[in-house]
PAKOLTI-163744 format. One record per residue (C-alpha): x, y, z; residue in three letters; residue number from 1; chain. Coordinates in Angstrom, 3 decimals, decimal comma. Each point is the difference from the previous one (the first is absolute). Layout:
N
X/Y/Z/ALA/NUM/A .
...
// end
This chain:
453
-0,003/-0,053/-0,055/MET/1/A .
1,115/3,575/-0,733/LYS/2/A .
0,184/2,564/2,763/ASN/3/A .
-3,128/1,950/-0,790/ASN/4/A .
-2,432/2,184/2,282/SER/5/A .
-3,537/1,183/-0,863/PHE/6/A .
-0,908/2,990/2,134/SER/7/A .
-2,887/2,715/0,144/THR/8/A .
1,712/2,105/2,651/VAL/9/A .
1,686/3,156/-1,047/PRO/10/A .
3,554/0,464/0,948/SER/11/A .
2,716/2,595/-0,389/SER/12/A .
2,623/-0,177/-2,804/SER/13/A .
3,554/-0,933/0,597/GLU/14/A .
3,253/-0,508/-2,020/GLY/15/A .
-0,256/1,946/-3,333/ILE/16/A .
-0,530/3,696/0,470/GLU/17/A .
-3,850/0,759/-0,885/LYS/18/A .
0,971/2,524/-2,732/GLN/19/A .
2,367/-2,689/-1,551/ASP/20/A .
-2,444/-2,937/-0,084/LEU/21/A .
-0,909/-1,189/-3,214/HIS/22/A .
-3,772/-1,007/-0,494/VAL/23/A .
-1,226/-2,513/-2,495/VAL/24/A .
-3,451/0,489/-0,652/GLY/25/A .
-2,000/-2,979/-1,744/ILE/26/A .
-3,357/0,275/-1,589/GLY/27/A .
-1,944/-3,085/-1,010/ALA/28/A .
-3,543/-1,284/-0,849/SER/29/A .
-1,421/-3,167/-1,518/ALA/30/A .
2,765/-2,295/-0,428/GLY/31/A .
2,527/1,649/1,916/GLY/32/A .
0,437/-2,582/2,940/LEU/33/A .
2,234/-2,085/-1,889/GLU/34/A .
2,120/2,886/-1,317/ALA/35/A .
0,330/1,462/3,503/ILE/36/A .
1,435/-3,463/1,247/GLU/37/A .
2,397/-0,486/-3,056/GLN/38/A .
1,361/3,685/0,845/PHE/39/A .
0,619/-0,661/3,662/PHE/40/A .
1,211/-3,597/-0,544/ALA/41/A .
2,834/1,714/-1,757/ASN/42/A .
0,579/2,934/2,144/MET/43/A .
2,768/-0,588/2,445/PRO/44/A .
-0,313/0,955/3,864/SER/45/A .
1,263/2,088/1,571/PRO/46/A .
-0,120/2,481/-2,969/ASN/47/A .
-0,340/3,448/1,921/GLY/48/A .
-3,331/0,773/-1,956/MET/49/A .
-3,679/0,382/1,229/ALA/50/A .
-2,730/-1,485/-2,284/PHE/51/A .
-3,499/1,166/-0,048/ILE/52/A .
-2,523/-2,246/-1,877/ILE/53/A .
-3,291/1,537/-1,079/VAL/54/A .
-2,628/-2,462/-1,644/GLN/55/A .
-3,652/0,042/-1,007/HIS/56/A .
-1,461/-1,931/2,862/LEU/57/A .
-3,467/-1,179/0,938/SER/58/A .
-1,125/0,134/3,701/SER/59/A .
-2,068/-3,036/-0,814/LYS/60/A .
2,933/-2,395/0,026/TYR/61/A .
2,848/-0,566/2,342/LYS/62/A .
3,362/0,750/-1,382/SER/63/A .
2,770/-2,532/0,373/PHE/64/A .
2,822/2,294/-1,135/MET/65/A .
1,735/-0,004/3,203/PRO/66/A .
0,334/-3,681/0,279/GLU/67/A .
0,880/-0,521/-3,641/LEU/68/A .
2,514/2,750/0,029/LEU/69/A .
1,584/-1,426/3,070/ALA/70/A .
0,819/-2,996/-1,810/LYS/71/A .
2,184/2,166/-2,585/LYS/72/A .
1,830/2,237/1,995/THR/73/A .
1,736/0,875/3,329/GLY/74/A .
-0,996/3,441/0,271/MET/75/A .
-2,697/1,299/2,500/ASN/76/A .
-3,528/0,124/-1,162/ILE/77/A .
-2,365/2,490/1,369/LYS/78/A .
-3,649/0,923/-0,793/LEU/79/A .
0,006/3,635/-0,442/THR/80/A .
-1,662/2,266/2,742/GLN/81/A .
-0,481/3,673/0,102/ASP/82/A .
3,200/1,713/1,472/GLY/83/A .
2,520/-2,799/-0,528/MET/84/A .
3,507/1,383/-0,482/THR/85/A .
1,856/-1,577/-2,978/LEU/86/A .
2,904/-2,466/0,833/GLN/87/A .
2,575/-1,789/-2,072/GLU/88/A .
-0,235/-3,800/-0,927/ASP/89/A .
-4,052/0,212/0,350/THR/90/A .
-2,754/-0,635/-2,125/ILE/91/A .
-3,298/1,892/0,654/TYR/92/A .
-3,314/-1,520/-1,159/LEU/93/A .
-2,957/2,267/-0,733/ASN/94/A .
-3,528/-0,870/1,762/PRO/95/A .
-3,026/-0,034/-2,169/PRO/96/A .
-2,214/3,086/-0,814/HIS/97/A .
2,835/2,489/1,061/HIS/98/A .
2,315/2,274/-1,958/TYR/99/A .
3,659/-0,274/1,238/VAL/100/A .
2,019/3,188/-0,333/THR/101/A .
3,442/0,884/1,215/VAL/102/A .
0,399/3,244/1,967/VAL/103/A .
3,647/0,799/0,754/ASP/104/A .
1,188/-3,292/1,329/HIS/105/A .
-3,288/-1,187/1,451/THR/106/A .
-2,859/-2,159/-1,439/LEU/107/A .
-3,539/1,490/-0,058/ARG/108/A .
-3,273/-1,723/-0,497/LEU/109/A .
-3,187/1,470/-1,417/ARG/110/A .
-3,402/-2,007/-0,537/PRO/111/A .
-1,442/0,097/-3,192/TYR/112/A .
-2,601/2,673/-0,594/GLU/113/A .
-3,537/-1,186/-0,860/GLU/114/A .
-0,395/2,306/-2,885/ASN/115/A .
3,319/-1,190/-1,736/ASP/116/A .
-1,659/-1,657/-3,071/GLN/117/A .
3,447/-1,604/-1,001/VAL/118/A .
2,893/-0,723/2,345/LYS/119/A .
3,669/0,844/-0,902/TYR/120/A .
1,930/-1,002/3,226/PRO/121/A .
3,296/-0,705/-2,013/ILE/122/A .
-0,130/3,217/-1,419/ASP/123/A .
-0,780/1,879/3,069/ALA/124/A .
3,103/-1,939/1,770/PHE/125/A .
2,359/0,561/-2,838/PHE/126/A .
-0,825/3,931/-0,063/HIS/127/A .
0,787/-0,028/3,895/SER/128/A .
3,153/-2,161/-0,257/LEU/129/A .
1,381/2,327/-2,743/ALA/130/A .
-0,555/3,128/2,135/ALA/131/A .
1,407/-1,556/3,068/ALA/132/A .
2,984/-1,615/-1,462/LYS/133/A .
0,561/1,520/-3,306/LYS/134/A .
3,123/-1,770/-1,639/HIS/135/A .
0,332/-2,464/2,929/ARG/136/A .
-2,846/-2,303/-1,123/CYS/137/A .
-0,823/-2,577/-2,589/THR/138/A .
-3,448/-0,566/-1,166/ALA/139/A .
-0,824/-3,738/-1,156/ILE/140/A .
-3,419/-0,524/-2,224/ILE/141/A .
-0,734/-3,806/-0,014/LEU/142/A .
-2,978/-1,838/-1,497/SER/143/A .
-3,693/1,321/0,262/GLY/144/A .
-2,861/1,190/-1,920/LYS/145/A .
-0,696/3,695/-0,659/GLY/146/A .
2,509/2,700/-0,054/ASN/147/A .
0,390/0,857/3,664/ASP/148/A .
3,801/0,944/0,415/GLY/149/A .
0,691/1,772/-3,312/THR/150/A .
-0,761/3,397/1,362/GLY/151/A .
2,078/-0,381/3,244/GLY/152/A .
2,764/-1,527/-1,947/ALA/153/A .
0,134/3,257/-1,904/LYS/154/A .
0,541/1,850/3,234/THR/155/A .
2,646/-2,469/1,179/ILE/156/A .
2,073/0,821/-3,065/ARG/157/A .
-0,738/3,595/0,067/GLU/158/A .
1,636/0,110/3,531/TYR/159/A .
2,886/-1,974/-1,131/GLY/160/A .
-0,894/-3,617/1,027/GLY/161/A .
0,221/-3,084/-2,017/THR/162/A .
-3,068/-1,850/-1,458/VAL/163/A .
0,267/-3,869/-0,718/LEU/164/A .
-2,842/-1,599/-1,806/VAL/165/A .
-0,698/-3,844/-0,127/GLN/166/A .
0,728/-1,441/-3,656/ASP/167/A .
-3,560/-0,371/-1,493/GLU/168/A .
0,953/-3,631/-1,110/SER/169/A .
0,471/-1,101/3,567/THR/170/A .
-3,077/1,935/1,547/ALA/171/A .
-3,262/-2,151/0,571/LYS/172/A .
-2,111/3,295/-0,844/TYR/173/A .
1,947/2,513/-2,233/ARG/174/A .
-2,190/3,112/0,234/ASP/175/A .
2,088/1,863/2,794/MET/176/A .
3,391/-0,799/-1,228/PRO/177/A .
-1,041/0,966/-3,678/LEU/178/A .
-1,616/3,086/1,005/SER/179/A .
3,197/1,227/1,616/ALA/180/A .
2,145/-1,203/-2,909/ILE/181/A .
-2,383/1,843/-2,462/ASP/182/A .
0,332/3,133/1,742/ALA/183/A .
3,773/-0,342/-0,329/HIS/184/A .
0,528/-0,125/3,716/LEU/185/A .
2,003/-3,188/0,616/ALA/186/A .
3,810/0,532/0,529/ASP/187/A .
0,295/-3,799/-0,226/TYR/188/A .
-2,189/-2,652/-0,859/ILE/189/A .
0,761/-3,350/1,619/LEU/190/A .
-1,420/-3,244/1,297/SER/191/A .
-0,537/0,113/4,072/PRO/192/A .
2,904/-2,421/0,608/ALA/193/A .
2,427/2,363/-1,785/ASP/194/A .
-1,032/3,194/1,858/MET/195/A .
1,835/-0,331/3,123/PRO/196/A .
3,388/-0,198/-1,559/ASP/197/A .
-0,759/3,471/-1,585/LEU/198/A .
-1,388/1,530/2,921/VAL/199/A .
3,161/-1,005/2,000/GLN/200/A .
2,125/1,372/-2,719/THR/201/A .
-1,709/3,574/0,073/HIS/202/A .
-0,143/0,302/3,704/VAL/203/A .
3,725/-1,095/0,379/SER/204/A .
1,383/2,509/-2,522/GLN/205/A .
3,179/1,907/1,192/THR/206/A .
0,054/3,732/0,436/GLU/207/A .
-0,488/1,632/-3,395/PHE/208/A .
3,139/1,980/-0,820/THR/209/A .
0,115/2,634/-2,848/TYR/210/A .
2,294/2,477/-1,738/ASN/211/A .
-1,236/3,504/-0,227/GLU/212/A .
1,363/0,547/-3,518/GLU/213/A .
-1,484/-3,115/-1,198/THR/214/A .
-3,365/1,069/1,501/LEU/215/A .
0,083/3,240/-1,715/GLN/216/A .
0,600/-1,576/-3,194/TYR/217/A .
-3,029/-2,062/0,334/ILE/218/A .
-1,967/3,096/0,930/TYR/219/A .
1,338/1,344/-3,404/SER/220/A .
-1,111/-3,022/-1,917/LEU/221/A .
-3,532/0,189/1,355/ILE/222/A .
-0,268/3,674/-0,550/LYS/223/A .
1,110/-0,463/-3,597/LYS/224/A .
-2,305/-2,790/-0,917/LYS/225/A .
-3,056/1,260/2,098/THR/226/A .
0,422/3,783/0,591/GLY/227/A .
-0,357/-0,654/3,839/ILE/228/A .
2,613/1,083/2,403/ASP/229/A .
0,375/-2,160/3,289/PHE/230/A .
2,921/1,699/1,428/SER/231/A .
-2,390/1,783/2,402/MET/232/A .
-1,666/-2,926/1,217/TYR/233/A .
1,123/-1,442/3,381/LYS/234/A .
3,018/-2,038/-0,458/LYS/235/A .
-1,098/-3,092/2,166/ASN/236/A .
-3,132/-0,260/-1,902/THR/237/A .
1,999/-0,036/-3,366/VAL/238/A .
2,643/-2,438/1,260/LEU/239/A .
-2,566/-2,514/1,258/ARG/240/A .
-1,774/0,046/-3,437/ARG/241/A .
3,071/-0,329/-1,803/LEU/242/A .
1,194/-2,893/2,219/GLU/243/A .
-3,294/-1,761/-0,580/LYS/244/A .
0,123/0,455/-3,932/ARG/245/A .
3,574/-1,448/0,009/MET/246/A .
-1,264/-3,104/1,981/ALA/247/A .
-2,780/-0,563/-2,648/LEU/248/A .
2,419/-0,369/-2,706/LEU/249/A .
0,989/-3,562/-1,302/ASP/250/A .
2,782/-0,363/1,237/PRO/251/A .
-0,331/2,777/2,512/PRO/252/A .
2,607/3,056/-0,286/SER/253/A .
2,509/-0,372/2,851/GLN/254/A .
1,017/3,799/0,049/THR/255/A .
-1,473/3,234/-1,173/MET/256/A .
2,774/0,317/-2,625/GLU/257/A .
-1,380/-3,290/-1,484/GLU/258/A .
-3,320/1,347/0,006/TYR/259/A .
0,962/3,179/-1,517/ARG/260/A .
1,563/-1,730/-2,949/ASP/261/A .
-3,256/-2,092/-0,349/TYR/262/A .
-1,958/3,233/-0,143/LEU/263/A .
2,145/1,143/-2,752/CYS/264/A .
-0,679/-3,026/-2,085/LYS/265/A .
-3,559/-0,592/0,809/GLU/266/A .
-2,266/3,095/-0,459/ALA/267/A .
-2,929/-1,582/1,108/GLU/268/A .
1,294/-0,782/3,472/GLU/269/A .
0,527/4,068/0,382/ILE/270/A .
-3,685/0,035/-0,436/VAL/271/A .
-0,919/-2,702/2,577/GLU/272/A .
2,369/1,776/2,340/LEU/273/A .
-1,725/3,149/-0,502/GLN/274/A .
-3,384/-1,412/0,594/ARG/275/A .
1,311/-1,842/3,223/ASP/276/A .
1,345/3,454/1,327/LEU/277/A .
-3,349/1,727/-0,485/LEU/278/A .
-1,742/-0,896/3,054/ILE/279/A .
-3,802/0,289/-0,573/GLY/280/A .
-1,656/-0,838/3,198/VAL/281/A .
-3,785/0,891/-0,353/THR/282/A .
-3,418/-1,544/0,455/GLN/283/A .
-3,579/1,242/0,445/PHE/284/A .
-0,745/1,530/3,349/LEU/285/A .
3,631/-0,624/1,152/ARG/286/A .
0,013/0,884/3,724/ASP/287/A .
-3,791/0,147/0,498/LYS/288/A .
0,376/2,236/3,112/GLU/289/A .
1,760/2,478/-1,926/ALA/290/A .
-2,769/0,061/-2,843/PHE/291/A .
-2,744/0,309/2,446/SER/292/A .
1,504/3,360/0,802/ILE/293/A .
-0,014/0,931/-3,663/ILE/294/A .
-3,493/-1,308/-0,381/GLU/295/A .
-1,543/1,502/3,120/GLU/296/A .
2,025/3,188/0,388/GLN/297/A .
2,127/1,163/-2,804/VAL/298/A .
-2,406/-0,618/-2,873/ILE/299/A .
-3,088/1,720/1,706/PRO/300/A .
2,220/3,047/1,061/GLN/301/A .
1,426/0,234/-3,559/LEU/302/A .
-3,293/-0,120/-1,546/VAL/303/A .
-1,494/2,709/2,464/GLU/304/A .
2,749/2,226/-0,816/ARG/305/A .
-0,709/-0,256/-3,624/LYS/306/A .
-3,713/0,616/0,610/ILE/307/A .
0,819/3,168/2,152/HIS/308/A .
2,468/1,308/-2,681/SER/309/A .
-2,558/-0,953/-2,817/GLN/310/A .
2,958/-1,858/-1,796/GLU/311/A .
-1,157/-3,002/-2,157/ASP/312/A .
3,352/-1,691/-0,505/GLU/313/A .
1,789/-2,468/2,423/ILE/314/A .
3,633/-0,766/-0,819/ARG/315/A .
1,871/-3,077/1,407/ILE/316/A .
3,217/-1,194/-0,553/TRP/317/A .
1,288/-3,691/0,674/VAL/318/A .
3,856/0,091/-0,153/ALA/319/A .
1,570/-3,450/-0,359/GLY/320/A .
-3,497/-1,756/-0,998/CYS/321/A .
1,514/-3,260/-1,020/SER/322/A .
-2,678/-2,086/-1,491/THR/323/A .
-2,803/2,380/1,046/GLY/324/A .
-1,592/-1,309/3,009/GLN/325/A .
0,393/3,064/2,253/GLU/326/A .
-1,276/2,140/-3,004/ALA/327/A .
-3,058/-1,965/-0,512/TYR/328/A .
-0,602/-0,311/3,749/THR/329/A .
-0,100/3,887/0,294/LEU/330/A .
-2,379/0,370/-3,022/ALA/331/A .
-2,344/-2,647/1,446/ILE/332/A .
-0,300/1,591/3,550/LEU/333/A .
-0,262/3,644/-1,711/LEU/334/A .
-2,868/-1,332/-2,363/HIS/335/A .
-1,642/-1,732/3,024/ASP/336/A .
-0,160/3,372/1,963/TYR/337/A .
-0,891/2,105/-3,022/LEU/338/A .
-2,930/-2,448/-0,815/SER/339/A .
-1,079/0,119/3,669/THR/340/A .
-0,367/3,852/0,019/ILE/341/A .
-1,181/0,064/-3,515/ASN/342/A .
2,615/2,569/-1,260/ARG/343/A .
2,089/0,022/-3,153/TYR/344/A .
3,483/1,191/-0,308/PHE/345/A .
2,461/-0,329/-2,856/ASP/346/A .
2,401/-2,350/1,667/VAL/347/A .
3,534/-0,362/-1,539/ARG/348/A .
2,303/-2,710/1,694/ILE/349/A .
3,672/0,000/-1,438/PHE/350/A .
1,456/-3,360/0,684/ALA/351/A .
3,722/0,040/-0,830/THR/352/A .
2,884/-2,647/0,131/ASP/353/A .
3,524/-0,343/-1,393/ILE/354/A .
-0,764/-3,597/-1,005/ASP/355/A .
-1,709/0,021/-3,315/ARG/356/A .
-0,906/-3,667/0,261/HIS/357/A .
-1,926/0,629/3,234/ALA/358/A .
-1,682/3,037/-1,561/ILE/359/A .
-1,092/-2,329/-2,715/LYS/360/A .
-1,662/-2,357/2,114/ARG/361/A .
-1,551/2,704/2,292/ALA/362/A .
-1,796/1,659/-2,929/SER/363/A .
-1,729/-3,404/-0,930/GLN/364/A .
-1,230/-0,211/3,508/GLY/365/A .
-0,214/-3,739/0,047/ILE/366/A .
0,785/-2,033/3,298/TYR/367/A .
-0,332/-3,449/1,352/GLU/368/A .
-3,104/-0,924/2,251/GLU/369/A .
2,589/-0,078/2,933/ALA/370/A .
1,003/3,659/-0,525/GLU/371/A .
-3,370/1,611/0,117/VAL/372/A .
-1,487/-1,722/3,149/HIS/373/A .
1,139/2,743/2,180/SER/374/A .
-3,275/1,766/-1,274/PHE/375/A .
-3,393/-0,911/1,070/SER/376/A .
-2,308/-2,212/-2,104/ALA/377/A .
-2,020/3,017/-0,697/ALA/378/A .
2,936/2,139/-1,240/GLN/379/A .
1,258/-2,925/-2,199/ILE/380/A .
-3,324/-0,391/-1,499/ASN/381/A .
-0,244/3,843/-0,541/GLU/382/A .
3,491/0,788/-1,244/TYR/383/A .
1,512/-3,106/-1,495/PHE/384/A .
-1,176/-2,416/-2,860/GLU/385/A .
1,184/-3,476/-0,353/GLN/386/A .
2,305/-0,928/-3,095/THR/387/A .
-0,236/-3,038/-2,025/LYS/388/A .
3,028/-1,396/1,660/HIS/389/A .
-1,459/0,153/3,488/GLY/390/A .
1,795/3,342/0,855/GLY/391/A .
-1,850/3,488/1,009/TYR/392/A .
0,380/3,038/-2,029/GLN/393/A .
-0,550/3,466/1,461/VAL/394/A .
-3,160/1,590/-1,808/LYS/395/A .
0,173/2,755/-2,240/LYS/396/A .
-1,741/2,587/2,059/THR/397/A .
3,159/-0,426/2,394/ILE/398/A .
2,585/-0,473/-2,749/ARG/399/A .
-0,822/3,194/-1,765/LYS/400/A .
0,687/2,150/3,370/MET/401/A .
3,737/-1,154/-0,147/ILE/402/A .
2,629/1,030/-2,449/VAL/403/A .
3,074/-2,591/0,312/PHE/404/A .
3,070/1,345/-1,486/ALA/405/A .
3,943/-0,775/0,304/PRO/406/A .
1,580/2,570/2,268/HIS/407/A .
3,635/0,146/1,472/ASN/408/A .
-0,443/2,035/3,391/ILE/409/A .
3,668/0,497/0,345/GLY/410/A .
0,317/2,356/-3,140/LYS/411/A .
-3,547/0,481/-1,724/ASP/412/A .
-2,190/2,932/0,553/SER/413/A .
-2,758/-0,258/2,981/PRO/414/A .
-3,620/0,300/-0,273/PHE/415/A .
-1,275/3,243/1,444/VAL/416/A .
-3,116/1,201/2,062/ASN/417/A .
-0,554/-3,465/1,257/VAL/418/A .
-2,362/-0,612/2,919/ASP/419/A .
1,148/-3,415/1,012/LEU/420/A .
3,260/-1,806/-0,527/ILE/421/A .
0,401/-3,496/0,611/SER/422/A .
3,433/-1,391/0,454/CYS/423/A .
0,507/-3,225/1,884/ARG/424/A .
2,699/-2,467/0,351/ASN/425/A .
2,316/1,626/-2,288/MET/426/A .
2,211/2,800/1,934/MET/427/A .
1,332/-2,611/2,155/ILE/428/A .
1,945/-1,590/-2,956/TYR/429/A .
1,804/3,462/-0,965/PHE/430/A .
3,030/1,585/1,823/GLN/431/A .
-0,553/3,060/2,071/ALA/432/A .
0,928/2,506/-2,730/GLU/433/A .
-2,566/-1,166/-2,359/LEU/434/A .
-2,680/-0,186/2,852/GLN/435/A .
0,505/3,719/0,876/GLN/436/A .
-0,025/0,841/-3,733/ARG/437/A .
-3,456/-1,767/-0,425/ILE/438/A .
-1,571/1,275/3,203/LEU/439/A .
0,883/3,554/-1,150/SER/440/A .
-1,655/-0,987/-3,558/LEU/441/A .
-3,193/-1,137/1,861/PHE/442/A .
-0,103/3,206/2,001/HIS/443/A .
0,203/2,024/-3,297/PHE/444/A .
-2,744/-2,244/-1,740/SER/445/A .
-2,696/0,239/3,001/LEU/446/A .
-2,663/2,607/0,440/THR/447/A .
0,306/1,873/3,144/GLU/448/A .
-2,435/-2,377/1,765/GLU/449/A .
1,213/-3,003/-2,088/GLY/450/A .
0,645/-3,418/1,957/VAL/451/A .
3,045/-2,247/-0,417/LEU/452/A .
-0,969/-3,648/0,540/PHE/453/A .
// end
């Protein structure tokens, strides 16, 4: 018998520093049990990592996962409880009918809400894992029906984490793996048995060393190819992305100089690197508490000022809009309020981003089902229509409120007479000098009583 323990008692973390603990999140649904067993049968213990499994579970049936996993691994196995602190060499299992999220180094549980028509527990978990651990996490998508996990995998990659997806030929149900693969979110496509070696290799990488001259040369290659200057981005963020791109090559680049030479030969890799460096973290109603303030205070006060001053135009600028969710959220909330008070305004929302690929997707306004579920069923019915392929497209009444355009905030002219500027999760990636320049630009753009979100 292996030395296992199964516990439901929270305990404090020891050993590895909390901030350095690498967390592996595993999402699985139908047919996932066999894949999970294969994964842990090939994962040595101890390994210095924490593993969190989120499955679609029914409360009608007892889960035998603890007993089955105990035969495959020597790690501790715990049923997740609210408030548990993450520990190394430990596997955490989700209870049925609860969302599991990571906040700092703590696991939180939240019951499903009765009005949730469709549940996406894997997406919710991956979103939180990415925000909490950033590049110190790996997301694994295994067998299952539907597309839960795809939206969360996008966030994992945006924050610098790694995404592993089960090779569909080995999956009992291919929907979940294929959804992530078709969305181009898989860093690696492997059988569950081959995943542990790759995870360990990534976690055990030695400290990344670089040469400043070589880094500047890579900046110049990107700027020449794409027109984007990354020299004002925070260096640590850039280096993490470079390291990841180097590791993804076959064979991997061992030094930055090797990677520089590869970029000189392969122009397409420059484009791929640029896409990885552009961190487009966004979703509908991202941070609901913040948006409740926009909905309940900012929009009513803005409209009241317009009525009082007898102006008929409302101007909003969403800077760094990525794939458009933030801009559409503001448009929907504003449309909701104006409909309630039965007033008409000429609403102009300028949504801009340096990433032309993201702008193209944003202007189409087509999203996966998992991406729109933050809205109520009534809002989805009113503002979205289903596409032939199962996605949801923002209705034309909302799309025509927004102008999506490429814009380099570091050098292009700003918009003026703006009532509300939304710029979220972009400034943190810039160096202080560029941050100050952009804040001054926003001050110039806003009206006297304008709001910066």
